C-alpha positions as CSV (number, residue, x, y, z in Angstrom):
1,M,111.4,115.2,88.7
2,S,114.7,113.3,88.6
3,T,117.9,114.9,89.9
4,Q,121.2,114.4,88.0
5,G,124.2,112.6,89.4
6,K,127.8,113.4,88.8
7,N,127.9,111.3,85.7
8,G,125.1,113.2,84.1
9,R,122.6,110.4,84.6
10,P,119.6,110.5,86.9
11,D,120.4,109.6,90.5
12,K,119.5,106.1,91.7
13,V,116.1,105.9,93.2
14,T,116.2,104.6,96.8
15,T,113.6,104.0,99.5
16,Q,114.3,107.4,100.9
17,T,113.7,108.9,97.5
18,V,110.1,107.7,97.4
19,V,109.5,108.9,100.9
20,D,110.8,112.3,99.9
21,M,108.6,112.3,96.8
22,K,105.5,112.0,99.1
23,Q,106.7,114.8,101.2
24,R,107.1,117.2,98.3
25,G,103.9,116.0,96.6
26,E,105.5,114.3,93.6
27,K,103.6,111.2,92.3
28,I,105.5,107.9,92.2
29,S,105.4,105.8,89.1
30,M,105.7,102.0,89.5
31,L,105.5,99.1,87.0
32,T,106.2,95.4,87.1
33,A,109.0,93.5,85.3
34,Y,110.1,89.9,85.4
35,D,113.0,89.7,83.0
36,F,116.1,91.5,81.9
37,T,114.8,92.9,78.6
38,M,111.6,94.3,79.9
39,A,113.3,95.7,83.0
40,G,115.8,97.6,80.8
41,I,113.1,99.1,78.7
42,V,111.0,100.2,81.7
43,D,114.0,101.5,83.6
44,A,115.4,103.5,80.6
45,A,112.0,105.1,80.1
46,G,112.3,106.6,83.5
47,I,110.1,104.6,85.8
48,D,110.7,105.3,89.5
49,V,110.0,101.8,91.0
50,I,110.0,98.3,89.5
51,L,108.1,95.6,91.2
52,V,109.1,92.0,90.6
53,G,105.7,90.8,91.6
54,D,104.7,87.2,92.3
55,S,102.2,88.0,89.6
56,A,104.9,86.4,87.5
57,S,103.0,83.3,88.5
58,N,100.1,84.4,86.2
59,V,102.0,86.5,83.6
60,M,105.1,84.4,83.0
61,A,104.1,80.9,84.2
62,G,100.4,80.7,83.3
63,F,99.2,79.7,86.8
64,E,95.7,80.8,87.9
65,T,96.9,82.4,91.1
66,T,100.1,83.6,92.7
67,V,100.2,80.8,95.2
68,P,102.4,78.4,93.2
69,M,105.4,80.7,93.1
70,T,108.4,79.6,95.2
71,L,111.2,81.7,96.7
72,D,113.6,80.2,94.2
73,H,111.3,81.3,91.3
74,M,111.2,84.8,92.7
75,I,114.9,85.0,93.2
76,Y,115.5,84.0,89.6
77,H,113.1,86.6,88.2
78,T,114.4,89.3,90.5
79,S,118.1,88.6,89.6
80,C,117.1,88.9,85.9
81,V,115.5,92.3,86.5
82,V,118.3,93.7,88.7
83,R,120.8,93.1,85.9
84,G,118.7,95.2,83.5
85,V,118.2,98.2,85.8
86,E,120.5,101.2,86.3
87,R,118.2,103.8,88.1
88,A,114.9,102.4,89.4
89,L,114.3,101.0,92.8
90,V,113.7,97.2,92.5
91,I,111.3,95.7,95.0
92,A,110.6,91.9,95.1
93,D,107.6,90.1,96.4
94,L,108.2,87.4,99.0
95,P,106.0,84.6,97.8
96,F,103.3,82.7,99.6
97,M,104.5,80.7,102.6
98,S,108.1,82.1,102.5
99,Y,107.3,84.5,105.4
100,Q,104.1,83.4,107.1
101,V,105.4,80.5,109.3
102,T,107.9,82.1,111.6
103,T,109.7,85.5,111.7
104,K,113.0,83.6,111.5
105,E,112.0,82.0,108.2
106,A,110.8,85.3,106.9
107,L,114.1,87.0,107.7
108,I,116.0,84.2,106.0
109,S,113.7,84.5,102.9
110,A,114.2,88.3,102.8
111,G,118.0,87.9,103.3
112,R,118.2,85.4,100.3
113,M,116.2,87.8,98.2
114,M,118.7,90.6,98.9
115,K,121.9,88.6,98.8
116,E,121.1,86.2,95.9
117,A,118.9,88.3,93.7
118,G,120.2,91.8,94.5
119,A,116.8,93.2,95.3
120,H,116.7,96.7,96.9
121,A,113.7,96.0,99.1
122,I,111.0,93.3,99.6
123,K,107.2,93.4,99.7
124,L,104.9,91.5,102.1
125,E,101.1,91.1,102.1
126,G,99.1,91.6,105.3
127,G,98.6,93.8,108.3
128,K,98.4,92.9,112.0
129,T,99.5,89.3,111.5
130,I,102.8,90.2,109.9
131,S,103.7,93.4,111.8
132,S,106.2,91.7,114.0
133,T,107.7,90.0,111.0
134,V,108.1,93.4,109.2
135,R,109.8,94.8,112.3
136,R,112.2,91.9,112.5
137,I,113.2,92.2,108.8
138,V,113.5,96.0,109.0
139,D,115.6,95.7,112.1
140,A,118.0,93.5,110.1
141,G,118.5,96.4,107.6
142,I,116.1,95.2,104.9
143,P,113.6,97.7,103.6
144,V,110.0,96.5,103.5
145,M,107.0,97.6,101.5
146,G,103.6,96.6,102.8
147,H,100.5,95.5,100.9
148,L,96.9,95.9,102.1
149,G,93.4,95.5,100.6
150,L,93.1,92.8,98.0
151,T,96.0,90.5,98.9
152,P,96.3,87.9,96.0
153,Q,98.2,85.3,98.1
154,S,95.1,85.0,100.3
155,I,92.7,84.4,97.3
156,Y,91.6,81.0,98.7
157,K,90.6,82.7,101.9
158,F,88.7,85.6,100.2
159,G,87.4,83.4,97.4
160,T,87.1,86.4,95.1
161,Y,89.1,89.2,93.5
162,K,86.3,91.8,94.2
163,V,87.0,95.2,95.9
164,R,88.0,94.9,99.5
165,A,87.1,97.1,102.6
166,K,83.8,98.4,101.3
167,E,82.2,97.6,104.6
168,E,82.9,99.9,107.6
169,K,84.4,97.1,109.8
170,E,86.9,96.0,107.2
171,A,87.8,99.6,106.3
172,E,88.5,100.4,109.9
173,Q,90.7,97.2,110.2
174,L,92.6,98.3,107.1
175,M,93.2,101.7,108.6
176,R,94.6,100.1,111.8
177,D,96.7,97.7,109.7
178,A,98.2,100.7,107.8
179,K,99.2,102.4,111.0
180,R,100.7,99.1,112.4
181,L,102.8,98.6,109.2
182,E,104.0,102.2,109.5
183,E,104.9,101.7,113.1
184,A,106.7,98.4,112.2
185,G,108.9,100.3,109.8
186,V,107.6,99.9,106.2
187,F,108.8,102.6,103.8
188,S,105.7,102.3,101.6
189,I,102.3,100.5,101.4
190,V,100.6,99.2,98.3
191,L,96.8,99.6,98.5
192,E,95.0,97.2,96.1
193,K,91.4,97.3,95.0
194,I,89.9,99.4,97.8
195,P,87.4,102.3,97.6
196,S,89.0,105.6,96.5
197,A,87.8,107.5,99.6
198,L,89.4,104.9,101.9
199,A,92.7,105.1,100.0
200,K,92.6,108.9,100.4
201,Q,92.1,108.5,104.1
202,V,94.9,106.0,104.5
203,T,97.3,108.1,102.4
204,E,96.6,111.2,104.5
205,S,97.0,109.3,107.8
206,V,100.4,107.7,107.3
207,S,103.7,109.4,106.7
208,V,105.0,106.7,104.2
209,P,103.9,106.7,100.5
210,T,101.0,104.7,99.4
211,I,101.0,103.1,95.9
212,G,97.6,102.3,94.5
213,I,96.3,99.7,92.1
214,G,92.6,100.0,91.7
215,A,92.5,102.4,94.7
216,G,91.8,105.7,93.0
217,P,93.9,108.9,92.3
218,H,94.6,110.0,95.9
219,C,97.5,107.6,96.6
220,D,101.0,108.9,96.4
221,G,101.8,106.7,93.4
222,Q,100.3,104.1,91.1
223,V,101.3,100.6,89.9
224,L,100.2,98.4,87.0
225,V,101.3,95.1,85.6
226,T,103.4,96.1,82.6
227,H,102.0,93.3,80.4
228,D,98.5,94.5,81.1
229,M,99.3,98.2,80.6
230,L,101.0,97.4,77.2
231,G,98.0,95.4,76.0
232,L,99.8,92.1,75.9
233,N,97.1,90.4,77.9
234,K,93.7,90.9,76.1
235,D,91.7,88.7,78.6
236,F,92.2,90.9,81.6
237,S,90.1,94.1,81.7
238,P,89.4,95.4,85.2
239,R,88.0,98.9,85.6
240,F,91.3,100.2,87.0
241,L,93.4,99.2,84.0
242,R,94.3,101.7,81.3
243,R,96.0,100.2,78.2
244,Y,98.7,102.5,76.8
245,A,99.4,100.2,73.8
246,D,98.0,97.2,71.9
247,L,101.1,95.0,71.7
248,H,99.0,91.9,71.4
249,S,97.7,93.0,68.0
250,S,101.1,94.4,66.9
251,M,103.0,91.2,67.8
252,S,100.3,89.0,66.2
253,S,100.6,91.0,63.0
254,A,104.4,90.8,63.0
255,V,104.4,87.0,63.5
256,N,101.8,86.6,60.8
257,N,103.9,88.6,58.4
258,Y,107.0,86.6,59.3
259,I,105.2,83.3,58.6
260,K,104.0,84.6,55.3
261,D,107.5,85.7,54.2
262,V,109.0,82.4,55.3
263,K,106.4,80.4,53.5
264,S,106.7,82.5,50.3
265,G,110.5,82.4,50.3
266,D,110.7,86.1,50.6
267,F,112.7,85.9,53.9
268,P,115.7,85.9,54.0
269,N,116.4,88.0,50.9
270,E,119.9,88.7,49.3
271,Q,120.6,91.5,51.8
272,E,119.8,89.2,54.8
273,Q,122.3,86.4,54.1
274,Y,126.1,86.0,54.1
């Protein structure tokens, strides 16, 4: 439940807000946005957190994976989103190879995302291998969200988008990684495409909020790609996706009607001209 600020509008969501939400048992709502218009709609509807995901690579640019996204691409998309948001916490992905080489390079990338794009926090994929990087960034005053389970930037390593951590060894590693990320200072952790029982175990073992996508109902919050949730993408139908609209059909129908009216000379009519 949102609290009201002095101007009568809901208070700005911060990293501390989402931590507090976990403590009082309030679920956290999170969706993606990549542009000014969508960000404004999602924010005005009352979403808690907006993720400017490197999934923009797939959704906005048409690439097969998230790997091609550059830091400059992500800074552009994030700056567009930030300008459309008044309340939500805006978190931006650092893209592939913008933080894996050295902790110094990672800190520079995170700093650019905050200074040039205006992000409120950044998100990194990985566990043990990036824990020192997370600590360095957090020590510089930049909030970090972790990401475990299916990590799309590592798709060529995994070779598949199937559920992760189904085997005991990998599940135990994920648990250790979650604790490492918590100790390194993350304020939240995304859990992607892991068994529900494991997500519940992780959620109960860490003090920071977990945000699930394909990780069951026991996480402290949930995230979906807005274009998928709105039914704009008809070719993507994983088990975890619930479509709340069918905008693909609505938009196709609107475009077809526009074409018909232009061809027939019905548009513009007398009221639609100067």
